[in-house]
Legacy VTK file of the C-alpha trace (Angstrom):
# vtk DataFile Version 3.0
C-alpha trace
ASCII
DATASET POLYDATA
POINTS 363 float
-2.400 59.491 38.921
0.147 56.800 38.064
-0.791 55.311 34.699
0.330 52.131 32.962
2.905 53.005 30.266
1.197 53.400 26.882
3.601 51.136 25.000
2.623 48.231 27.239
-1.061 48.781 26.557
-0.359 48.935 22.833
1.582 45.662 22.974
-1.305 43.864 24.679
-3.863 45.398 22.318
-1.830 44.280 19.312
-1.542 40.763 20.729
-5.296 40.570 21.132
-5.882 41.902 17.621
-3.345 39.385 16.285
-5.320 36.509 17.768
-3.112 35.724 20.777
-6.203 34.828 22.769
-5.871 31.060 23.196
-3.802 29.197 25.737
-0.086 29.977 26.008
2.651 27.466 26.864
2.374 26.743 30.592
5.781 28.318 31.477
5.062 31.418 29.355
5.629 32.620 25.798
9.155 32.438 24.379
9.783 36.164 23.928
8.664 36.892 27.504
10.895 34.187 28.960
13.881 35.481 26.968
13.239 39.023 28.196
13.012 37.858 31.814
16.277 35.941 31.430
17.977 39.038 30.032
16.613 41.101 32.910
17.975 38.556 35.380
21.429 38.915 33.817
21.176 42.705 34.150
20.352 42.182 37.838
23.605 40.237 38.192
21.960 36.832 38.582
24.305 34.027 37.575
23.662 30.268 37.548
20.261 30.974 36.005
18.415 27.679 35.603
14.764 28.477 34.831
12.161 31.194 34.379
8.367 30.986 34.244
5.405 33.359 34.000
2.474 33.255 36.427
-0.775 35.009 37.270
0.914 37.639 39.374
3.646 36.979 41.897
0.934 35.519 44.127
0.739 32.443 41.901
4.528 32.156 41.757
4.641 32.115 45.553
1.814 29.588 45.758
3.395 27.228 43.213
6.935 27.488 44.597
5.902 26.864 48.193
3.641 23.967 47.212
6.450 22.354 45.194
8.902 22.553 48.102
7.309 22.140 51.514
5.660 19.098 53.084
3.534 18.916 56.257
5.727 19.062 59.343
8.286 21.289 57.631
8.450 25.071 57.881
9.496 28.219 56.049
10.982 31.307 57.697
8.903 34.390 56.921
9.551 37.956 58.062
7.504 39.747 60.690
6.102 42.134 59.607
5.421 40.686 56.165
2.986 40.655 53.298
0.237 38.232 54.480
0.253 36.254 51.222
3.003 34.007 52.574
1.230 33.086 55.800
-2.015 32.516 53.866
-0.407 30.121 51.375
1.439 28.266 54.130
-1.792 27.934 56.116
-3.512 26.506 53.033
-0.710 23.941 52.738
-1.020 23.011 56.407
2.417 24.421 57.249
2.998 26.008 60.660
4.310 29.589 60.658
7.925 30.205 61.618
8.406 33.972 61.674
11.601 35.937 62.202
11.735 39.550 63.353
12.611 42.603 61.329
14.507 45.060 63.527
12.790 48.445 63.664
15.864 49.937 65.352
17.990 48.881 62.364
15.830 50.329 59.572
13.670 47.185 59.552
16.530 44.912 58.443
16.121 41.189 59.250
17.238 40.374 62.793
19.925 37.800 62.018
20.116 36.595 65.605
16.413 35.830 65.507
16.716 34.196 62.071
19.446 31.899 63.377
17.384 31.103 66.479
14.333 30.140 64.407
16.100 27.707 62.049
15.526 24.059 62.947
15.912 20.657 61.321
12.544 21.019 59.547
13.208 24.458 58.040
13.289 24.311 54.246
13.445 27.945 53.132
13.580 31.598 54.079
11.483 34.392 52.562
13.137 37.774 52.004
10.834 40.596 50.853
13.133 43.301 49.505
11.969 46.076 49.279
9.643 45.113 52.078
5.883 45.421 52.265
4.747 46.878 54.698
7.857 48.698 56.013
9.495 49.965 52.814
12.904 48.738 54.012
15.666 47.797 51.551
18.331 45.228 52.441
22.004 46.149 52.351
24.568 43.987 50.551
26.129 43.058 53.885
22.778 41.853 55.184
22.109 39.828 52.040
25.512 38.180 52.320
24.836 37.267 55.942
21.423 35.788 55.100
23.068 33.857 52.263
25.616 32.376 54.642
22.874 31.255 57.036
20.997 29.690 54.115
24.179 28.026 52.872
25.006 26.483 56.259
21.461 25.202 56.742
20.636 24.041 53.187
17.787 26.518 52.738
16.083 27.702 49.575
15.784 31.498 49.473
12.579 33.075 48.175
13.555 36.613 47.140
10.429 38.708 46.607
11.759 41.660 44.593
8.540 42.917 43.001
9.433 46.537 43.960
13.072 46.390 42.837
12.871 49.461 40.571
11.072 51.591 43.171
14.098 52.611 45.250
13.280 55.994 46.730
16.803 57.027 47.676
18.123 56.495 44.150
19.280 59.636 42.396
18.206 60.690 38.931
21.714 60.064 37.608
22.496 57.287 35.185
22.097 53.736 36.423
25.251 52.616 38.170
26.306 56.140 39.158
24.497 56.043 42.515
26.193 54.835 45.687
25.456 51.186 46.342
23.082 51.917 49.222
20.852 53.829 46.789
20.431 50.842 44.463
18.579 47.586 44.775
20.796 44.519 45.076
19.281 41.214 44.069
19.697 38.395 46.566
20.583 35.911 43.823
23.394 38.169 42.597
25.298 37.837 45.882
24.739 34.071 46.203
25.037 32.363 42.787
25.647 28.988 44.430
22.429 29.015 46.469
19.012 27.808 45.283
17.167 31.135 44.987
13.772 31.868 43.491
13.503 35.567 42.586
9.983 36.920 42.151
9.173 39.862 39.874
6.350 41.185 37.750
4.603 44.038 35.987
2.227 45.126 38.732
4.403 47.529 40.739
7.334 48.674 38.604
5.154 48.934 35.502
1.899 50.068 37.148
-0.231 47.185 35.879
-1.496 45.320 38.973
-4.763 44.258 37.360
-3.009 42.411 34.541
-1.807 39.750 36.994
1.528 39.096 35.315
4.373 37.908 37.509
7.317 35.566 37.151
9.840 33.434 38.949
13.570 33.114 38.259
15.303 30.011 39.619
19.066 30.156 40.097
21.679 28.043 41.831
23.665 24.917 41.131
21.936 22.950 38.359
22.026 19.540 40.044
20.595 20.947 43.277
17.614 22.750 41.748
16.697 20.394 38.885
14.240 18.198 40.851
12.652 21.309 42.371
12.192 22.909 38.942
10.520 19.723 37.706
8.059 19.936 40.600
7.310 23.586 39.854
6.553 22.786 36.217
4.199 19.933 37.127
2.120 22.466 39.020
2.391 25.064 36.243
1.073 22.561 33.690
-1.873 21.693 35.916
-3.268 25.232 35.656
-2.612 25.652 31.886
-1.102 29.146 31.661
-0.989 32.733 32.800
-2.955 35.410 30.930
-1.786 35.043 27.325
-2.100 38.469 25.619
-0.748 40.337 28.670
2.473 38.318 28.394
3.284 40.305 25.246
3.838 43.343 27.479
6.760 41.715 29.307
9.396 42.253 26.617
8.464 45.904 25.891
8.311 46.530 29.639
11.762 45.153 30.396
13.495 46.214 27.176
11.521 49.260 26.048
11.314 52.852 27.295
11.588 53.317 31.062
10.473 56.965 30.943
7.758 56.464 33.523
10.150 55.411 36.277
11.872 58.772 36.958
8.449 60.457 37.047
7.009 57.830 39.369
10.029 57.928 41.673
9.946 61.714 41.889
6.306 61.615 42.971
6.815 58.767 45.414
9.887 60.404 46.921
7.954 63.618 47.598
5.054 61.681 49.108
7.424 59.593 51.214
9.127 62.718 52.556
5.766 64.325 53.361
4.667 61.164 55.136
7.801 60.760 57.244
7.833 64.443 58.204
4.217 64.203 59.326
4.800 60.997 61.289
7.812 62.308 63.168
6.186 65.642 64.012
2.882 64.203 65.240
2.408 63.194 68.892
2.099 59.439 69.479
3.387 58.639 65.981
6.930 57.894 64.762
8.289 56.278 61.634
11.444 54.767 60.161
11.822 56.346 56.722
11.004 53.807 53.982
13.637 53.427 51.264
11.640 51.477 48.702
8.127 50.669 47.453
5.309 53.031 48.520
4.520 52.057 52.090
5.275 53.491 55.505
4.855 51.591 58.754
4.526 54.139 61.558
4.703 53.142 65.206
1.916 54.165 67.575
2.183 55.092 71.236
-1.400 54.433 72.328
-3.088 52.564 75.221
-5.213 50.295 72.995
-4.683 47.900 70.122
-3.768 49.154 66.652
-6.773 47.217 65.315
-9.019 49.373 67.485
-7.176 52.505 66.345
-7.692 51.649 62.669
-11.378 50.798 63.061
-12.205 53.905 65.075
-10.193 56.124 62.714
-12.260 54.841 59.814
-15.556 55.322 61.643
-14.756 58.772 63.031
-12.636 60.346 60.270
-13.259 58.128 57.218
-9.534 57.523 56.746
-8.510 53.958 55.918
-5.150 52.510 56.979
-4.217 48.929 57.874
-3.475 47.758 61.419
0.054 46.553 62.072
-1.152 43.420 63.834
-2.384 42.272 60.426
1.225 42.160 59.167
3.014 41.087 62.319
5.020 43.025 64.888
6.963 42.457 68.079
4.794 41.924 71.169
4.002 45.190 72.900
4.457 47.322 69.772
1.699 48.859 67.689
1.833 50.089 64.102
-0.253 50.898 61.067
0.533 50.806 57.375
0.201 53.826 55.106
0.073 53.514 51.329
1.387 56.886 50.146
0.290 56.586 46.521
-2.296 59.428 46.676
-1.213 62.962 45.749
0.182 65.308 48.399
-3.077 67.225 48.791
-4.992 64.048 49.567
-2.273 62.777 51.894
-2.123 66.100 53.748
-5.874 66.015 54.298
-5.720 62.432 55.545
-2.802 63.146 57.875
-4.580 66.160 59.314
-7.556 63.936 60.090
-5.382 61.272 61.721
-3.670 63.897 63.877
-7.059 65.259 64.956
-8.213 61.754 65.790
-5.180 60.943 67.952
-5.446 64.279 69.751
-9.155 63.865 70.458
-8.901 60.216 71.514
-5.657 60.128 73.484
-5.154 63.624 74.914
LINES 1 364
363 0 1 2 3 4 5 6 7 8 9 10 11 12 13 14 15 16 17 18 19 20 21 22 23 24 25 26 27 28 29 30 31 32 33 34 35 36 37 38 39 40 41 42 43 44 45 46 47 48 49 50 51 52 53 54 55 56 57 58 59 60 61 62 63 64 65 66 67 68 69 70 71 72 73 74 75 76 77 78 79 80 81 82 83 84 85 86 87 88 89 90 91 92 93 94 95 96 97 98 99 100 101 102 103 104 105 106 107 108 109 110 111 112 113 114 115 116 117 118 119 120 121 122 123 124 125 126 127 128 129 130 131 132 133 134 135 136 137 138 139 140 141 142 143 144 145 146 147 148 149 150 151 152 153 154 155 156 157 158 159 160 161 162 163 164 165 166 167 168 169 170 171 172 173 174 175 176 177 178 179 180 181 182 183 184 185 186 187 188 189 190 191 192 193 194 195 196 197 198 199 200 201 202 203 204 205 206 207 208 209 210 211 212 213 214 215 216 217 218 219 220 221 222 223 224 225 226 227 228 229 230 231 232 233 234 235 236 237 238 239 240 241 242 243 244 245 246 247 248 249 250 251 252 253 254 255 256 257 258 259 260 261 262 263 264 265 266 267 268 269 270 271 272 273 274 275 276 277 278 279 280 281 282 283 284 285 286 287 288 289 290 291 292 293 294 295 296 297 298 299 300 301 302 303 304 305 306 307 308 309 310 311 312 313 314 315 316 317 318 319 320 321 322 323 324 325 326 327 328 329 330 331 332 333 334 335 336 337 338 339 340 341 342 343 344 345 346 347 348 349 350 351 352 353 354 355 356 357 358 359 360 361 362
């Protein structure tokens, strides 16, 4: 089991005992904002203009999209992607404008498709890195190319980096000793001139999803982002604040012991390897190895929809996965998402059941 680090729990408990149970400042408490700024500097983010704390990254996304986009405009979102973005855009009355991730290129954004999808009403591009549901991690070269497209077309970049410390190919050597392709590279660090909103939080890296603590980091040229930041803060004030006592875990999380991360990565790496080996040795299933987060997005070679596959698998074998059509995929392809957080014994049992199901149903 992956448990929330004890020093974070103690920090929140102390805050509650110390009476930090009223409303906080709408952008977040001072010590949390300072810690997030320092973390941004460590990530190589220059031209830092603003930080704010929200009720999970979900609220950051909601607020930042609402402050930017008007009806008739659009935002480029990846396909496949985490459905939060399409849900928020639908709520705002914004039509979807999806760009493909290229399965044949380790699920990197298809830059030709990105360029093709940009039009005069496009305001921003979303980059989920590491990606949910594929587990892909963007290379520096790819980030630089996306930045150039954004630069030429005056786009804001939304960099969802909630899994930035969960890089599965990273070694256990000291930070900075790994080759570059084994480390996460922040989008804002390669494009200090661009308006970038970087999303982060406690839920994934620090194993505290139920605390609902996320944040946004706005960088770019001050004059360009100032009006946008003012709009974001109008919306932040309208909802009062994020959870107050939990904000006291942000500083100890970012600046305190990181002992849990090597242990978590070791477990996730083993479960990733087990998952990929199973996928690529099982008939009708194949998978690009994920490099970050804790998801795999196997491809199916079956004569029916992946939604049917998922439903029947649950009914027949009591194994729950998510259909790829719920995240987006190229026409004619079929996938499902695996969350490989359970231990190897549980995963092995589940994979055995899925293999039995595919053999019985599609032989």
